C-alpha positions in Angstrom: 119.2 59.2 115.9 121.4 60.1 118.9 119.9 63.4 120.3 123.2 63.9 122.2 124.9 64.8 119.0 125.1 68.5 118.2 122.4 69.5 115.7 124.9 70.1 112.9 126.1 66.4 113.3 122.5 65.1 113.3 121.9 66.8 110.0 125.1 65.7 108.1 123.4 65.1 104.8 124.4 68.2 102.8 121.6 67.5 100.3 118.9 67.3 102.9 119.9 70.4 104.7 120.4 72.4 101.5 116.8 71.3 100.3 115.4 72.3 103.7 117.1 75.8 103.3 115.9 75.9 99.7 112.3 75.3 100.6 112.4 77.9 103.4 114.0 80.6 101.1 111.5 79.7 98.3 108.6 80.2 100.8 110.2 83.5 102.0 110.6 84.9 98.4 107.3 83.5 97.1 105.6 85.4 99.9 107.5 88.5 99.1 106.6 88.2 95.3 103.0 87.3 95.9 101.6 90.8 95.4 103.2 90.8 91.9 101.6 87.5 91.1 104.8 85.6 90.7 106.6 82.7 92.4 110.4 82.8 93.1 110.9 80.4 90.3 109.0 82.4 87.8 110.9 85.6 88.9 114.2 83.8 88.4 113.2 82.6 84.9 112.0 86.1 83.9 115.1 87.8 85.3 117.4 85.4 83.4 115.5 86.0 80.2 115.7 89.8 80.9 119.4 89.6 81.6 119.9 88.1 78.1 117.4 90.4 76.3 120.0 91.4 73.6 120.4 87.7 72.7 117.2 85.8 73.6 118.2 82.4 75.1 117.0 79.1 73.7 115.0 76.7 76.0 118.3 74.7 76.3 120.4 77.7 77.2 117.8 78.9 79.7 117.8 75.4 81.3 121.5 75.3 81.5 121.7 78.8 83.1 119.1 77.9 85.7 120.6 74.4 86.3 117.2 72.7 85.3 116.5 70.0 82.8 114.7 71.1 79.6 111.4 69.3 80.5 111.3 71.2 83.8 112.0 74.5 82.2 109.3 73.8 79.6 106.8 73.1 82.5 107.8 76.3 84.0 107.5 78.2 80.9 103.9 77.0 80.0 102.1 79.2 82.5 104.4 82.2 81.7 103.5 81.8 78.0 99.8 81.3 78.9 99.8 84.5 80.8 101.6 86.2 77.9 104.7 87.0 79.9 107.0 85.3 77.6 106.8 84.2 73.9 108.6 81.2 72.3 109.9 82.1 68.8 111.4 79.8 66.3 115.1 80.4 65.4 115.3 81.8 61.9 118.1 79.5 60.9 117.0 76.3 62.7 113.3 75.7 63.2 113.9 73.0 65.9 115.3 75.7 68.2 113.0 78.1 70.0 114.1 81.4 71.7 112.4 82.6 74.9 111.6 86.3 74.9 109.9 88.6 77.4 106.8 90.2 76.1 105.9 93.8 77.1 103.7 92.4 79.7 106.6 90.3 81.0 108.8 93.3 81.2 106.1 95.1 83.1 105.5 92.1 85.4 109.2 91.9 86.3 109.4 95.6 86.8 106.7 95.5 89.4 108.2 92.5 91.1 111.7 93.8 91.3 111.1 96.2 94.3 109.5 93.2 96.1 112.5 91.1 95.4 114.9 93.8 96.5 112.9 94.1 99.8 113.2 90.3 100.3 117.0 90.5 99.5 117.4 93.3 102.0 115.3 91.4 104.7 117.4 88.3 104.3 120.7 90.3 104.4 119.5 92.2 107.4 118.9 88.9 109.1 122.0 87.0 108.1 124.4 89.8 107.3 125.4 91.2 104.0 128.9 89.6 103.9 127.5 86.2 105.0 124.8 86.4 102.3 127.5 87.2 99.7 129.7 84.3 100.9 126.7 82.0 100.8 125.9 82.9 97.2 129.6 82.3 96.2 129.5 78.9 97.7 126.1 78.0 96.3 127.2 79.1 92.8 130.4 77.0 93.1 128.2 74.0 93.9 125.7 74.8 91.1 128.5 75.2 88.5 130.7 72.2 89.6 130.7 69.6 86.8 132.0 67.0 89.2 128.6 67.1 91.0 126.6 66.1 87.9 124.9 62.9 88.9 126.5 60.1 86.9 125.6 57.4 89.4 129.2 56.8 90.5 130.0 57.3 94.1 133.7 58.0 94.6 135.3 56.0 97.4 136.8 57.9 100.3 140.3 59.3 99.6 139.8 59.4 95.9 
């Protein structure tokens, strides 16, 4: 690798740089949420379930909302279910579908974690700027929601 190139050019792989940033932010939020006994991924799952409390999501809906595959969401739900933070309940009309609901303990856990998460949000925004953080979220959500970026194995040729 040519060290004379600017750092940004040496790190041209969008995926690699995004994964590095993602790992760093996960460590940052995991550390902030540790006193509540949650990891950032668990907080995100609980927050998404809470957001949908009037219409409990199925495992598939939860996976889609969090841009995870169903097996990964299942692996992440197991410890939350074991710790009685969530419950999986069969759909009354289709026994193959299961809805994910927060338990009272889960509601309490997310309530105790929320101030820690807000503190982490504030620290991040203080460091990088409120506007820059908001702009970053917009760009990252655009990436997460772009169906053209779903891996189908086809690599478009330049100019296509």
